[in-house]
N, C-alpha and C positions, 0 to 999 in steps of 0.2 A: 540634598546637598546643601551644606551650610557654609557660609563664608562670613569672615570678619572683614573689616576694612583693610586689613594688611595682606590677605592671602588671595589667591586666584589660581585658575587652571587655564593654561593655553587652550584656545579654541572653545572654551565653555562660556556661554552667555547666560547667566542666571536669568536675567531680564527677558530674554527671548523665550526661555522655558516657562517663566512665570506668565508671560502673555499668552503662550499655548495653553497652558493649564487654565487660565481664566476664560480663554475663548472656548474651551471645552466645558464651561460651566462648573469648573472645580471637581469634574468627575475624571479621576485618572484612568478609568477603564475606557471611557470615551476617547481620551487623549491617545492611548495605547492603540485602540482600534483605528483611529484616524492615522497614526504614523504607520501601522501595519498596512493600511489600505494603500499608502503611497509606495510601500516597498514590496507589496505582495508578489507582483510579477517577477521581480529580480530575486526574491527569496525562494519562490517556488521553482524558478528555473534552475537555481543552484541546486535544490533538493532533487529535481528531476534528473539533472545531469549526474549527480553523485550516485543516485540509485540506479540509473542506466549503466553506469560504469560497474557497479556491483553485479547487476544482472547479467552484464555481458561477460564478466569474469566467471560467474557460476555457469553460464552456458558453455564457455569455452572448457571448463572442467568436465563437461559431459554429464551433468547432473540430470539432463532430461533424455539421456540415452538409455534405452531400456535394456542394453546389453553391454554395460561398461566395466565389467569386472574381469580380471584375468581368468581364463579358461572358460569364458562365455556365461558364467553364472550371473543371473540377474539379481540385482538388488532393488528391483523396482516392483511396487505394487500397483496394479491397476485400480483406480478409484471409480471410474465410470466414463460416461460420454457427455459431451456437451451438445446442445443445439446450436450448430455453427451459425445459423441465421441470427440468433440473438447476439453472438460475440462478433458479427461484422461491424458493430459499432466501434470496436477497438481497431480492427484491421480487416480489410477485405480478403487478405492473403492468408487463409487458414487451411492447413493441409490435411488435418486429421480431426476427428471428433473424440478421440481417446485422451483421457487425462490420467497421469501417473503421479506417484510420489516416490521418491527414493529413500532408502533407509537413512542416507546422509542428511536429507532434509528433515525426516522424522526426528533424528538425533538433534538437529539444529533447533527445532521447535521445543523439544524437551529440555534442552539446555537453557534456552532463553525465556521460555515460559512454563515452568514446571507444573505438571499436572493437566495442562491444557489439551495436549494431543489425545490423551485417553478420553477426555470429556467430549471433544468435538469429532472424534474418528467416526462414530456412527452417523454423522450428518453430513460428511464431506461429499458424498455422491449427490445428495440432495442440494447442497450449496452450489456445486457446479452446474447441475442440471436446471435449477430454478433459483438463481440468485434474486434477492429483493432489489439490489442495486449493482450496477457495474460502474465503477468510477475510473476515470482517467488516471494513468500512471505512467510508467516508463514505456519505451518503444515496445510494442508487441506484448506488453504486460499490463495487467488490470488489477484493481482491487475489487473484490466481491464482498458484499455485506449481506449477511443473512440473520434475520431475527427468528429464532426457533421458539415456537409458541410453548413448548414444554419446558417449564422453569424459567422462562423469560431470558433465554440464552442468546447473546449477540455475538457473531463470529465474523471476523475479518480474515479474508484469504487472499493471498498474492498468487495469481495465476499467469504463467508465461505461455503464450501461445506459440505453437510451431508454425513457421512460414517457409515459403519456398526458398528463402535465403539461408535457412538453417540447414545443418547437415542431415542427410537422409537417415532414417531409422530413428529419429527423435520423435518424442511425443509432446503434446501439451503437458505442462508439468505444474504441480503446486510447489511454490518456492517457499512459502511459509503460511501459517494459519494460527490464530490464536483468539481467545475470548476478549471482548472489550466491554466496557461499561456503557451504559446508555448515553452518558455525557459525551463520550469519545464517538460513539455511534453518529450522534447528531453533529458534532464537530466536524467530522469527515463529509457529511452531507452538506454542510455549510461551506466548507473550504475546498472541496474537490469538484472537478467538473463531472457531472453526472451523465454518463453516456446511455444508460439503460435504467428503466424502473419497471419492476413487475406490476402489471395492471391486475 
């Protein structure tokens, strides 16, 4: 921001920002980190609330119901099973060990992350059975991180767990999954609450 002697912006105090910049040793990234640290909880709470609303909307639409199409035809693929004891770090109330993905969710992944689903599909059962990390997310939902040794592939998966408060007949469901870069992998580990780490 530059000012001359004749201009100004209401509510903006250049001297205050200069003092903060100088206090950070002239390091703009240090200044940003300090500002983020002050607002982190508020920002993360807003993100969690928005994500919880999206997950609730998806759950209401029946995406984790294994029999949700007219005529009883299933558009669900069984991915595998989880070790419920590992996932109790997310919620104690888990009603099934089966994990599914719907065709609608596969389409969602393919639209938003072209080419990713075909690449990660062979690893999904391994990801849910043996995640490297389980990170805190929205209610009854977690982020799974898995680094696949073959080709140094890193995958982020969003898993919605079925609880006793959900409709009967539903299963644990993969909401989304995509490949991420090493930098993003480590950013998630820094910024998210780690609930579980593979030993």
